[in-house]
C-alpha positions in Angstrom: 91.8 -125.2 -134.8 94.4 -127.1 -132.1 91.7 -129.7 -131.5 91.9 -130.7 -135.1 95.7 -131.4 -135.1 94.8 -133.7 -132.5 92.2 -135.5 -134.8 94.2 -135.2 -138.2 97.6 -135.6 -136.7 97.0 -137.2 -133.9 99.0 -134.8 -131.4 97.5 -136.2 -128.1 98.4 -132.8 -126.6 95.9 -130.8 -128.1 93.3 -133.7 -126.9 93.2 -132.6 -123.3 90.6 -129.8 -122.7 92.7 -128.2 -119.9 95.9 -127.7 -122.3 93.5 -126.2 -125.0 91.9 -123.8 -122.2 95.3 -122.7 -120.9 96.4 -122.1 -124.6 93.0 -120.1 -125.3 94.1 -118.0 -122.0 97.2 -116.8 -123.2 96.4 -116.2 -126.6 93.4 -113.9 -125.6 95.6 -112.3 -123.0 98.4 -111.3 -125.3 96.1 -110.3 -128.1 94.5 -107.9 -125.9 97.5 -106.7 -124.5 98.9 -106.1 -128.0 95.7 -104.5 -129.6 94.4 -102.5 -126.7 97.2 -99.6 -126.7 96.7 -99.3 -130.6 92.9 -99.0 -129.9 93.3 -96.7 -127.4 95.6 -94.5 -129.7 92.9 -94.8 -132.4 89.8 -94.1 -130.2 91.8 -90.8 -129.0 92.5 -89.7 -132.3 88.8 -90.1 -133.3 87.8 -88.9 -130.0 85.6 -92.0 -129.2 85.4 -90.9 -125.7 83.0 -91.9 -122.8 80.1 -89.2 -122.5 79.8 -89.2 -118.5 76.2 -89.2 -117.0 75.5 -85.6 -116.0 74.2 -86.8 -112.1 77.3 -89.1 -111.9 79.7 -88.0 -108.8 81.8 -84.7 -109.9 84.8 -86.6 -110.0 83.7 -88.7 -112.9 84.1 -85.5 -114.8 87.7 -86.2 -114.7 87.3 -89.1 -116.9 85.4 -87.4 -119.7 88.2 -87.8 -122.2 88.7 -91.6 -121.6 88.2 -93.7 -124.6 85.4 -96.4 -124.4 84.5 -99.5 -126.4 87.5 -101.2 -125.0 85.0 -104.2 -124.9 85.2 -104.4 -128.5 88.9 -105.2 -128.3 88.8 -108.1 -125.7 85.7 -109.7 -126.9 87.4 -110.0 -130.4 90.5 -111.5 -128.5 88.1 -114.2 -126.9 86.7 -114.9 -130.2 89.6 -115.5 -131.8 91.3 -117.5 -128.7 88.3 -119.6 -128.9 88.3 -120.4 -132.6 91.9 -121.3 -132.3 91.6 -123.4 -129.2 88.1 -125.0 -128.9 86.3 -127.8 -130.8 84.3 -125.9 -133.2 81.8 -128.3 -134.3 80.5 -128.5 -130.5 77.0 -127.2 -130.3 77.6 -125.2 -127.0 80.5 -123.7 -128.3 78.7 -122.6 -131.5 75.6 -121.2 -129.6 77.8 -119.3 -126.8 79.8 -117.7 -129.7 76.7 -116.6 -131.2 75.5 -115.2 -128.3 78.7 -113.0 -127.3 78.7 -111.6 -130.9 74.8 -110.6 -130.7 75.4 -108.9 -127.0 78.4 -107.2 -128.2 76.9 -106.1 -131.2 73.9 -104.4 -129.1 76.4 -102.9 -126.6 78.2 -101.6 -129.7 75.2 -99.9 -131.0 74.5 -98.5 -127.8 78.1 -97.2 -127.4 78.4 -95.5 -131.0 75.2 -93.8 -130.4 76.4 -92.3 -127.3 79.9 -91.4 -128.8 78.6 -89.8 -132.1 75.8 -87.8 -130.3 78.6 -87.0 -127.4 75.7 -87.5 -125.0 75.2 -90.4 -122.2 71.6 -90.8 -123.2 71.7 -90.8 -126.9 72.5 -94.5 -127.1 69.8 -97.4 -127.4 66.4 -96.5 -125.6 66.3 -98.6 -122.5 62.8 -100.8 -123.8 64.8 -101.1 -127.2 67.9 -102.5 -125.5 66.0 -104.9 -123.4 64.0 -106.1 -126.5 67.0 -106.4 -128.5 68.7 -108.5 -125.6 65.4 -110.6 -125.2 65.2 -111.4 -128.7 69.0 -112.5 -128.8 68.4 -114.5 -125.7 65.1 -116.4 -127.1 67.2 -117.2 -130.3 70.1 -118.7 -128.1 67.7 -120.4 -125.6 65.6 -122.0 -128.5 68.9 -123.4 -130.2 70.1 -124.9 -126.6 66.8 -126.8 -126.6 66.4 -127.8 -130.3 70.2 -127.8 -131.5 72.4 -128.6 -128.5 69.5 -131.0 -127.0 70.0 -129.1 -123.6 67.8 -130.7 -120.8 65.0 -128.4 -119.4 65.0 -129.6 -115.8 65.6 -126.8 -113.2 68.2 -127.7 -110.3 68.6 -125.6 -107.3 71.4 -125.5 -104.7 71.6 -128.3 -101.7 69.1 -130.3 -103.5 70.2 -133.5 -105.2 67.7 -133.8 -107.8 66.1 -131.4 -110.3 63.0 -129.6 -108.7 60.8 -129.4 -111.6 60.8 -130.3 -115.6 60.4 -126.6 -117.2 59.7 -128.0 -120.8 59.4 -125.0 -123.3 59.1 -122.7 -120.6 62.7 -122.7 -120.1 63.3 -120.9 -123.3 61.6 -117.7 -121.7 63.5 -118.4 -118.3 66.7 -118.7 -119.6 66.4 -115.9 -121.9 65.6 -113.9 -118.9 68.6 -115.1 -117.2 70.8 -113.9 -120.0 69.1 -110.6 -120.1 69.4 -110.0 -116.4 72.9 -111.2 -116.1 73.8 -109.0 -118.9 72.3 -105.9 -117.3 73.6 -106.6 -113.9 77.1 -106.3 -115.4 76.2 -103.2 -117.1 75.1 -101.8 -114.0 78.3 -102.5 -112.3 80.7 -101.0 -114.7 80.8 -97.8 -113.1 84.2 -97.8 -111.6 88.0 -98.5 -112.8 88.0 -102.6 -112.8 85.0 -102.8 -111.0 83.3 -105.1 -113.2 86.5 -106.7 -114.5 87.8 -108.7 -111.7 84.3 -110.0 -110.3 83.8 -111.4 -113.8 87.2 -113.0 -113.8 86.2 -114.8 -110.3 82.6 -115.5 -111.8 84.1 -117.3 -114.9 86.6 -119.1 -112.7 83.8 -120.5 -110.9 81.5 -121.2 -114.0 84.7 -122.8 -116.0 84.8 -125.2 -113.1 81.2 -125.9 -113.4 81.5 -126.6 -116.9 84.3 -129.1 -116.5 82.2 -131.1 -113.7 79.1 -131.1 -115.7 80.8 -132.3 -118.7 82.5 -135.1 -116.8 80.7 -138.0 -116.1 82.9 -139.2 -113.2 82.8 -136.0 -111.4 79.4 -134.9 -112.0 78.1 -138.5 -110.7 80.3 -137.8 -107.7 78.8 -134.3 -107.1 75.3 -135.3 -107.9 75.4 -132.6 -110.7 73.8 -133.2 -114.4 76.0 -134.8 -116.7 75.5 -132.8 -119.9 77.9 -134.0 -122.9 80.0 -131.4 -124.7 79.4 -128.3 -122.0 83.0 -129.1 -120.7 84.2 -127.6 -124.1 83.0 -124.2 -122.8 86.0 -124.3 -120.5 88.0 -123.1 -123.6 85.7 -120.1 -123.8 85.7 -119.1 -120.1 89.3 -119.3 -120.0 89.8 -117.2 -123.2 87.5 -114.7 -121.8 89.5 -114.4 -118.5 92.8 -114.1 -120.5 91.1 -111.2 -122.4 89.7 -109.4 -119.4 93.0 -109.8 -117.5 95.0 -108.2 -120.5 92.1 -105.4 -120.5 92.5 -104.9 -116.8 96.3 -104.1 -117.4 94.9 -100.7 -119.2 91.6 -100.6 -116.9 93.0 -100.4 -113.6 92.7 -97.0 -111.8 93.3 -94.5 -113.5 91.8 -96.3 -116.6 93.4 -95.5 -119.9 90.5 -97.2 -121.4 86.7 -98.4 -120.6 85.0 -101.4 -121.8 81.5 -99.8 -122.7 78.4 -101.7 -123.3 80.1 -103.4 -126.1 82.0 -105.4 -123.3 79.7 -105.4 -120.2 76.4 -106.6 -122.1 78.5 -109.5 -123.8 80.2 -110.6 -120.4 76.8 -110.6 -118.6 75.2 -112.3 -121.5 77.8 -115.1 -121.4 77.6 -115.3 -117.8 73.9 -115.9 -118.0 74.5 -118.4 -120.5 77.1 -120.3 -118.4 74.5 -120.4 -115.5 72.1 -121.9 -117.9 74.2 -124.6 -119.6 75.7 -125.6 -115.9 72.4 -125.8 -114.4 73.3 -123.3 -112.0 70.7 -120.4 -112.9 70.1 -120.0 -109.2 73.7 -120.4 -107.9 74.6 -117.2 -110.1 73.1 -115.2 -107.3 76.4 -116.4 -105.4 78.7 -116.3 -108.4 77.8 -112.8 -109.4 77.0 -111.6 -105.9 78.6 -107.9 -106.4 76.3 -107.6 -109.9 73.2 -108.6 -108.2 73.8 -106.3 -105.2 74.4 -103.4 -107.7 71.1 -104.4 -109.5 69.3 -104.8 -106.4 70.4 -101.4 -104.9 69.0 -99.7 -108.1 65.7 -101.7 -107.8 65.3 -100.5 -104.2 66.5 -96.9 -104.8 63.8 -96.4 -107.8 61.1 -98.4 -105.8 61.6 -96.4 -102.9 61.1 -93.1 -104.6 58.2 -93.8 -106.3 56.4 -95.4 -103.5 57.7 -93.0 -100.7 59.2 -90.2 -102.4 62.4 -90.8 -100.8 66.1 -92.3 -101.6 67.6 -95.1 -99.6 71.0 -94.5 -101.0 72.6 -91.3 -101.6 73.0 -92.5 -105.5 72.4 -95.6 -106.9 74.0 -98.0 -108.1 75.5 -98.6 -104.7 79.1 -98.1 -105.6 77.9 -94.3 -106.2 76.6 -94.4 -102.8 79.9 -94.9 -101.4 81.5 -92.6 -103.6 79.3 -90.0 -102.0 80.4 -90.9 -98.7 83.9 -89.7 -99.8 85.4 -93.3 -100.1 88.4 -93.3 -102.0 87.6 -95.0 -105.5 90.3 -97.7 -105.1 89.1 -98.6 -101.6 85.5 -99.3 -102.8 86.8 -101.3 -105.8 89.1 -103.6 -103.9 86.6 -104.2 -101.2 84.2 -105.0 -103.8 86.4 -107.5 -105.2 87.3 -109.3 -101.9 83.6 -109.7 -101.5 83.1 -111.3 -104.8 86.1 -113.6 -104.2 84.3 -114.5 -100.8 80.9 -115.0 -102.6 82.3 -117.3 -105.3 84.2 -119.4 -102.3 80.8 -119.9 -100.9 79.2 -120.7 -104.0 82.0 -123.5 -104.6 81.2 -125.1 -101.2 77.3 -125.4 -102.2 78.5 -127.6 -104.8 79.5 -130.3 -102.4 76.4 -129.8 -100.1 73.8 -131.6 -101.9 
């Protein structure tokens, strides 16, 4: 809406992308701060609590009456802020909002199943959830190719030029990136604030990449692809960062609310989407290092148990391993935040090294 105040009334202030991104940040932040305590009271009244996994560390049972589905609040705040601040006829913004809505809906379906049946395993079956995510990813990837006219070259860090032209293979590849990122964030969301702050760091990096990719001068200087329109996604990223910080106000230890799958799946899906549209699919390994680490720990644990009958970690994902070693929850969380920040600094450095 603000962009059209510039177009119709020539209010030049709203022409600037950085101004609208900042406004989107504050709208989402303040909206989340205002809505979340009301949602918490409603969820407590409705007993919309997070069912705790029976094999989780014992101290998690203390959180059994904590409301969940807080992701529905901050995702709604993000969408509102984006609708008010972004250029809505931008195809990348439209497709990104569609992805956020679809992944949040899948997550809400999973959350509601758990809440209504009071059972952690009562949500969507893993295979069903995967295929819903994959279907949504394929829809979004197809729209990127045919509607947003997204180029299908594959770039890798440290290399100046694209390494290959993927053609229509880009559609399933991009969908897999979104699904993988979505599930990685979901696995990480196990401690108070653990997934939230690394997500903020990741979207700060991706917001910078979107700005560079959408700017001809900077993209040319840094040898990154120039894609018209991608810069507008800064507004969406800034809005989500604001919403996440508003959520963290209530999610920091001890958490008053959990994000649930409705938040984690949408965050991860959008993270993968941003990696795709900024041609940074492989750089996501550094940008989302904590999420990769959590996912790899689960793969190693499951693989080792099936092949050798032995576990590598005391419990997976890896944050549970450190809990079983009697690390304080805050120590695990803050140390993971530090690792995430360092990984994103490294990812930023690689942009110049081409």
